[in-house]
C-alpha positions as CSV (number, residue, x, y, z in Angstrom):
1,M,-74.7,-65.9,-98.7
2,A,-76.0,-65.7,-102.0
3,C,-78.4,-62.1,-102.4
4,H,-80.8,-62.6,-105.7
5,N,-82.2,-58.8,-105.6
6,K,-81.9,-55.2,-104.2
7,K,-84.2,-55.5,-101.2
8,E,-81.9,-58.5,-100.2
9,W,-78.8,-57.4,-100.6
10,R,-79.5,-54.1,-98.7
11,A,-80.9,-56.3,-95.8
12,V,-77.9,-57.8,-95.3
13,K,-75.7,-55.5,-95.7
14,Q,-77.1,-52.5,-94.1
15,P,-79.1,-53.9,-90.7
16,R,-80.6,-51.4,-88.7
17,A,-78.4,-49.8,-85.8
18,W,-80.3,-47.4,-83.7
19,Q,-82.3,-46.8,-81.6
20,R,-85.1,-44.9,-81.1
21,M,-85.0,-42.9,-77.7
22,L,-87.5,-41.4,-75.7
23,S,-86.9,-38.1,-76.7
24,G,-87.0,-38.8,-80.1
25,R,-83.3,-38.6,-81.2
26,R,-82.1,-41.6,-83.0
27,L,-78.8,-43.1,-82.1
28,D,-76.5,-45.1,-84.6
29,L,-74.8,-47.5,-82.6
30,L,-72.4,-47.8,-85.2
31,D,-71.5,-44.5,-86.1
32,P,-72.9,-42.7,-82.7
33,T,-73.1,-38.4,-82.7
34,P,-73.1,-35.9,-80.2
35,F,-76.2,-34.9,-81.6
36,D,-78.2,-37.4,-81.4
37,I,-77.3,-37.9,-77.2
38,E,-79.7,-36.1,-74.6
39,I,-78.9,-36.1,-71.0
40,E,-82.5,-37.3,-70.2
41,D,-82.5,-40.3,-72.1
42,I,-78.8,-41.3,-70.6
43,A,-80.6,-40.8,-67.1
44,H,-83.5,-42.6,-67.9
45,G,-81.7,-45.8,-69.5
46,L,-79.6,-45.9,-67.1
47,A,-82.2,-45.4,-63.9
48,F,-83.4,-49.1,-65.6
49,V,-80.1,-50.9,-66.5
50,A,-79.0,-53.2,-63.7
51,R,-75.8,-53.7,-61.6
52,W,-74.4,-57.3,-61.3
53,N,-77.4,-58.2,-63.4
54,G,-79.9,-57.6,-60.8
55,Q,-78.3,-60.0,-58.0
56,T,-78.8,-57.6,-55.0
57,R,-80.3,-57.7,-52.1
58,G,-83.2,-55.8,-51.7
59,D,-86.7,-54.4,-53.3
60,Y,-85.4,-52.3,-56.4
61,A,-82.9,-53.3,-59.0
62,Y,-78.9,-51.5,-58.3
63,S,-79.1,-49.2,-61.5
64,V,-75.9,-47.9,-63.2
65,A,-77.6,-44.8,-62.6
66,E,-77.0,-45.3,-58.7
67,H,-73.1,-46.3,-59.2
68,S,-72.9,-43.3,-61.2
69,L,-73.8,-41.2,-58.2
70,L,-71.5,-43.3,-56.2
71,V,-68.5,-43.3,-57.9
72,E,-68.9,-39.5,-58.6
73,Q,-68.8,-38.7,-55.2
74,I,-65.8,-41.5,-54.1
75,Y,-64.0,-39.9,-57.1
76,R,-64.5,-36.2,-55.3
77,R,-63.5,-37.5,-51.7
78,M,-60.4,-38.7,-53.6
79,Y,-59.3,-36.0,-55.6
80,P,-61.0,-32.8,-54.0
81,R,-59.1,-30.5,-56.1
82,D,-59.5,-31.8,-59.5
83,P,-61.0,-29.8,-62.2
84,V,-65.4,-30.2,-62.2
85,Q,-64.8,-31.8,-66.0
86,W,-63.2,-34.6,-64.3
87,Y,-66.2,-35.0,-62.0
88,L,-68.7,-34.7,-65.2
89,A,-66.4,-37.5,-66.5
90,A,-66.7,-40.0,-63.4
91,L,-70.6,-39.3,-63.8
92,L,-70.3,-39.9,-67.1
93,H,-68.1,-43.3,-67.4
94,D,-71.0,-46.0,-67.7
95,G,-73.2,-43.4,-69.9
96,P,-73.1,-46.0,-73.0
97,E,-74.9,-48.5,-70.7
98,Y,-78.1,-46.8,-71.5
99,V,-77.8,-48.4,-74.9
100,I,-76.1,-51.4,-74.8
101,G,-76.5,-52.3,-70.9
102,D,-74.4,-53.4,-68.7
103,M,-72.2,-56.7,-68.8
104,I,-70.4,-58.7,-66.3
105,S,-66.6,-58.8,-66.3
106,P,-66.7,-62.8,-67.5
107,V,-69.1,-61.7,-70.2
108,K,-67.5,-58.9,-71.4
109,S,-64.5,-60.9,-71.9
110,A,-66.3,-63.7,-73.9
111,V,-67.9,-61.3,-75.9
112,G,-64.2,-60.0,-77.1
113,P,-63.3,-56.7,-78.4
114,E,-66.2,-55.9,-80.6
115,Y,-68.1,-54.4,-77.1
116,E,-65.1,-52.5,-76.4
117,V,-65.3,-50.7,-79.7
118,L,-68.5,-50.3,-79.2
119,D,-68.4,-48.7,-75.9
120,Q,-65.6,-46.4,-76.6
121,R,-67.6,-45.2,-79.6
122,L,-70.5,-44.6,-77.8
123,C,-68.4,-42.6,-75.0
124,A,-66.4,-40.4,-77.6
125,A,-69.8,-39.1,-78.2
126,I,-71.5,-38.7,-74.9
127,H,-67.8,-37.0,-74.1
128,I,-68.0,-34.8,-76.9
129,R,-71.7,-33.9,-76.0
130,F,-71.4,-32.1,-72.5
131,G,-68.0,-30.6,-73.5
132,L,-65.2,-33.4,-72.1
133,P,-62.8,-34.2,-74.8
134,A,-63.6,-37.3,-77.1
135,K,-60.8,-39.5,-74.9
136,I,-60.1,-39.1,-71.5
137,P,-56.4,-38.4,-70.5
138,A,-55.2,-41.8,-68.8
139,Q,-54.3,-40.2,-65.9
140,I,-58.1,-39.4,-65.0
141,K,-58.9,-43.0,-66.8
142,K,-57.3,-44.4,-64.0
143,R,-58.5,-42.5,-61.4
144,I,-61.9,-43.0,-62.5
145,K,-61.5,-46.6,-62.7
146,K,-59.9,-46.1,-59.1
147,A,-63.7,-44.7,-58.1
148,D,-65.5,-47.6,-59.6
149,K,-63.6,-50.4,-58.1
150,F,-64.0,-48.8,-54.7
151,S,-67.6,-48.3,-55.9
152,A,-68.0,-52.2,-56.9
153,W,-66.2,-53.0,-53.4
154,L,-68.7,-51.5,-51.3
155,E,-71.8,-52.9,-54.2
156,A,-70.2,-56.5,-53.8
157,T,-70.2,-56.4,-49.9
158,Q,-73.1,-54.3,-48.8
159,I,-75.5,-55.9,-51.3
160,A,-74.2,-58.5,-53.9
161,G,-73.2,-61.3,-51.1
162,F,-69.7,-60.7,-51.6
163,E,-67.0,-61.4,-48.2
164,V,-64.6,-58.8,-47.0
165,A,-61.7,-60.8,-48.0
166,E,-63.4,-62.1,-51.4
167,A,-64.2,-58.8,-52.6
168,N,-60.4,-57.4,-51.5
169,K,-59.2,-59.8,-53.3
170,L,-61.6,-59.0,-56.4
171,F,-61.8,-55.2,-56.1
172,G,-58.6,-54.2,-53.8
173,R,-58.7,-52.7,-50.1
174,P,-60.6,-49.2,-50.5
175,D,-58.9,-46.2,-48.2
176,P,-61.3,-46.5,-45.2
177,E,-61.0,-42.9,-44.8
178,I,-62.6,-42.3,-48.4
179,M,-65.1,-44.8,-48.2
180,D,-66.2,-43.7,-44.3
181,G,-69.9,-42.9,-43.5
182,L,-71.0,-44.0,-47.5
183,R,-74.4,-47.1,-47.4
184,I,-76.1,-48.0,-50.0
185,H,-79.9,-47.3,-50.3
186,L,-81.8,-49.0,-53.0
187,R,-84.5,-46.3,-54.4
188,P,-87.0,-46.9,-57.1
189,P,-85.6,-45.8,-60.3
190,V,-87.6,-42.8,-61.5
191,E,-86.0,-41.2,-57.5
192,V,-82.8,-42.5,-58.9
193,R,-83.2,-41.1,-62.9
194,R,-84.4,-37.4,-61.0
195,D,-81.0,-37.4,-59.2
196,Y,-78.4,-38.9,-62.1
197,T,-80.5,-35.1,-64.5
198,A,-80.1,-33.1,-61.4
199,R,-76.1,-33.8,-60.5
200,H,-75.2,-33.5,-63.8
201,A,-76.8,-30.1,-64.2
202,E,-74.9,-28.7,-61.5
203,L,-71.4,-30.2,-62.9
204,M,-72.3,-28.1,-66.3
205,A,-73.8,-25.5,-64.9
206,A,-69.8,-25.6,-62.6
207,M,-67.9,-26.2,-66.2
208,P,-65.5,-23.2,-67.2
209,S,-67.2,-23.1,-70.4
210,A,-70.9,-22.4,-68.7
211,V,-69.4,-19.3,-67.2
């Protein structure tokens, strides 16, 4: 594509890649920094992002924020002796989706590696902002993924219309003791946002650096 003047060249070479948050921060999606991350923005965004592309039963969408609270709860049940920083990592595991949205796995596969690169950059900035290592250790990441799959199984069978056998095949059969008593209750986004922010504050207060 030919550029005939400086203004045109800059428009082609430097497209706007930042988003203005409600906190007033400007988050550069291509080069995010911890200084532009605020938990209020994350909680608000995730509370309004629907899981399962919105294809769930009920009068409210099942949000990524609600899912994140469930994943952290499941993680604590699975690994009750882990340091609190990994509970925080579980709560924030889908943090980047407050700006890039939630894509179901088939769409991620179609988009390709670019989505993963963007996700990793945002995840690193979020982790550093809240006192976590930019890259979570592989063992912990694997544990969070396991809790994430257990959460997906629960969501699939309770609100997304999956049969148990199908969910077992896609997400694995969860430990009944870990899942005992867990039920999904769809709520208004404002309630989920409040609880997500509150849980984040509790975990931050319990972090070793906060002592």
